[in-house]
C-alpha positions as CSV (number, residue, x, y, z in Angstrom):
1,M,41.5,109.7,-54.8
2,D,43.7,109.5,-57.8
3,D,46.5,111.4,-56.0
4,L,46.3,108.8,-53.0
5,T,46.3,105.7,-55.5
6,N,49.0,107.1,-57.7
7,F,51.2,107.7,-54.6
8,I,50.8,104.4,-53.1
9,Y,50.8,102.3,-56.5
10,P,52.9,104.1,-59.1
11,D,53.2,102.1,-62.3
12,I,50.4,99.7,-61.4
13,Q,49.6,99.3,-64.7
14,L,53.0,97.6,-65.4
15,H,53.3,94.0,-64.6
16,Q,54.3,94.0,-61.0
17,P,56.0,91.3,-58.8
18,D,54.1,90.0,-55.8
19,Q,56.4,91.9,-53.4
20,Y,55.1,95.3,-54.9
21,F,51.6,94.6,-53.5
22,L,52.9,93.0,-50.2
23,D,54.9,96.2,-49.6
24,R,51.9,98.6,-50.0
25,T,48.7,98.9,-47.9
26,V,45.9,101.4,-47.7
27,L,44.0,101.5,-44.6
28,S,40.7,103.3,-44.0
29,S,38.2,103.1,-41.3
30,R,35.3,103.4,-43.5
31,N,34.0,100.6,-45.9
32,D,32.7,103.1,-48.3
33,E,36.1,104.6,-48.7
34,V,37.6,101.2,-49.0
35,D,35.2,100.3,-51.8
36,E,36.1,103.6,-53.6
37,I,39.8,103.1,-53.2
38,N,39.6,99.4,-54.5
39,A,37.7,100.6,-57.4
40,T,40.1,103.3,-58.4
41,I,43.0,101.0,-58.0
42,L,41.1,98.2,-60.0
43,D,40.5,100.8,-62.9
44,K,44.3,101.5,-63.3
45,F,45.1,97.7,-63.2
46,P,45.7,96.3,-66.5
47,G,43.3,93.6,-67.9
48,E,39.6,93.1,-68.3
49,K,37.1,93.4,-65.5
50,H,35.3,90.4,-64.6
51,I,32.0,91.0,-62.3
52,L,30.8,88.4,-60.2
53,M,27.2,88.8,-58.6
54,G,26.1,87.2,-55.3
55,V,23.2,85.2,-55.9
56,D,21.0,86.3,-53.1
57,S,17.7,84.8,-52.5
58,I,15.2,84.3,-49.8
59,D,16.3,81.3,-47.5
60,L,12.9,79.3,-47.6
61,D,14.5,76.8,-45.3
62,N,14.8,79.4,-42.8
63,P,11.9,79.9,-40.4
64,H,10.0,83.0,-40.9
65,D,6.7,84.7,-40.2
66,G,5.5,84.5,-43.9
67,N,4.5,88.4,-43.9
68,Y,6.9,89.1,-46.6
69,N,6.4,89.3,-50.4
70,P,9.1,88.0,-52.6
71,Y,11.8,90.7,-53.4
72,P,13.3,91.3,-56.9
73,M,16.7,90.1,-57.3
74,E,18.1,93.6,-58.0
75,Y,16.8,94.7,-54.5
76,L,18.4,91.8,-52.7
77,N,21.8,92.3,-54.5
78,S,21.6,96.2,-53.5
79,L,21.4,95.4,-49.8
80,N,24.7,96.1,-47.8
81,V,24.5,94.0,-44.8
82,S,27.0,94.6,-42.1
83,G,29.3,91.6,-41.8
84,L,28.7,90.3,-45.2
85,P,30.6,91.3,-48.4
86,L,29.1,93.2,-51.2
87,A,26.8,91.2,-53.6
88,K,28.9,92.6,-56.7
89,L,32.7,91.5,-56.6
90,V,34.9,93.1,-59.5
91,L,38.2,91.5,-60.1
92,K,40.8,91.2,-62.9
93,V,43.3,88.4,-63.4
94,G,46.4,89.3,-61.7
95,C,45.1,91.7,-59.0
96,P,45.9,91.1,-55.3
97,I,43.1,90.0,-53.0
98,M,42.7,89.3,-49.4
99,L,40.9,86.3,-48.0
100,L,38.5,87.6,-45.3
101,R,37.8,84.4,-43.5
102,N,39.4,81.1,-42.4
103,L,38.7,78.5,-45.2
104,D,41.6,75.7,-44.4
105,P,44.5,77.2,-42.1
106,S,46.2,73.9,-42.6
107,Q,46.7,74.8,-46.3
108,G,47.4,78.4,-45.7
109,L,43.9,79.8,-46.3
110,C,43.4,82.0,-43.3
111,N,41.7,85.3,-42.5
112,G,44.2,88.0,-44.0
113,T,46.0,85.7,-46.4
114,Q,47.0,87.7,-49.6
115,M,46.7,86.1,-52.9
116,R,47.1,87.0,-56.8
117,V,44.1,85.9,-58.9
118,L,45.3,83.6,-61.7
119,A,41.9,82.7,-63.4
120,I,38.2,83.8,-62.6
121,H,35.5,81.2,-63.2
122,S,31.8,81.4,-62.3
123,K,32.0,79.2,-59.0
124,V,35.7,79.5,-58.1
125,L,38.8,81.7,-58.0
126,H,42.1,80.3,-58.9
127,C,44.6,82.1,-56.9
128,K,48.4,82.1,-55.8
129,I,49.1,82.7,-52.1
130,I,51.7,85.6,-51.8
131,S,51.9,86.0,-48.0
132,G,52.1,84.0,-44.8
133,H,54.1,81.2,-43.9
134,V,56.9,80.3,-46.4
135,R,55.6,76.8,-46.7
136,F,52.6,78.2,-48.5
137,A,54.6,80.7,-50.7
138,N,53.3,80.7,-54.2
139,K,51.0,77.7,-53.8
140,E,48.0,77.8,-56.3
141,V,44.6,77.5,-54.6
142,M,41.1,77.4,-55.5
143,I,38.8,79.7,-53.5
144,P,35.1,78.5,-54.1
145,R,32.0,80.5,-53.7
146,I,30.5,79.9,-50.3
147,Q,26.9,80.5,-49.0
148,L,26.6,83.1,-46.2
149,S,23.4,84.1,-44.3
150,P,22.8,87.1,-42.1
151,S,21.5,86.5,-38.7
152,A,18.0,87.4,-38.1
153,E,19.1,90.2,-35.9
154,T,21.1,91.8,-38.8
155,L,18.4,91.5,-41.4
156,S,14.8,90.6,-40.9
157,I,14.8,89.1,-44.5
158,P,16.2,85.6,-44.3
159,L,18.6,85.6,-47.3
160,K,21.2,83.3,-48.9
161,C,24.2,84.9,-50.3
162,R,27.0,83.3,-52.4
């Protein structure tokens, strides 16, 4: 993995302009490989790691059959539910990220928008848009934590994920 990331992202530990990240992409068909590649690249990226945990809980407002016991938070956070991001997000200030859903297309916040992290807070990421339409170039935006719930067909436990 180091050979791949060193080839695609040489000198990543140096302060790089936005275009450096826009000119490079690693594609993989498997999510576990993507997670490994992202972790390897993030380890080489300068700065302190910030770990943001999803606050998974049982959705008590969701109708259920009542035949389940409360699950420990550690177990809920360990679930890898198809269609939902992992419960653990590791970021560094300055690292590139990609938006995975449409939040506000009129403000340039569309699925696939690339950004750089400017600041990391417990409930919001302060980012700068680096891709997309020129009118959104270098625009600073706040990306909030949002609540997601898997469908009953995906997971039998009614969860709230943030």
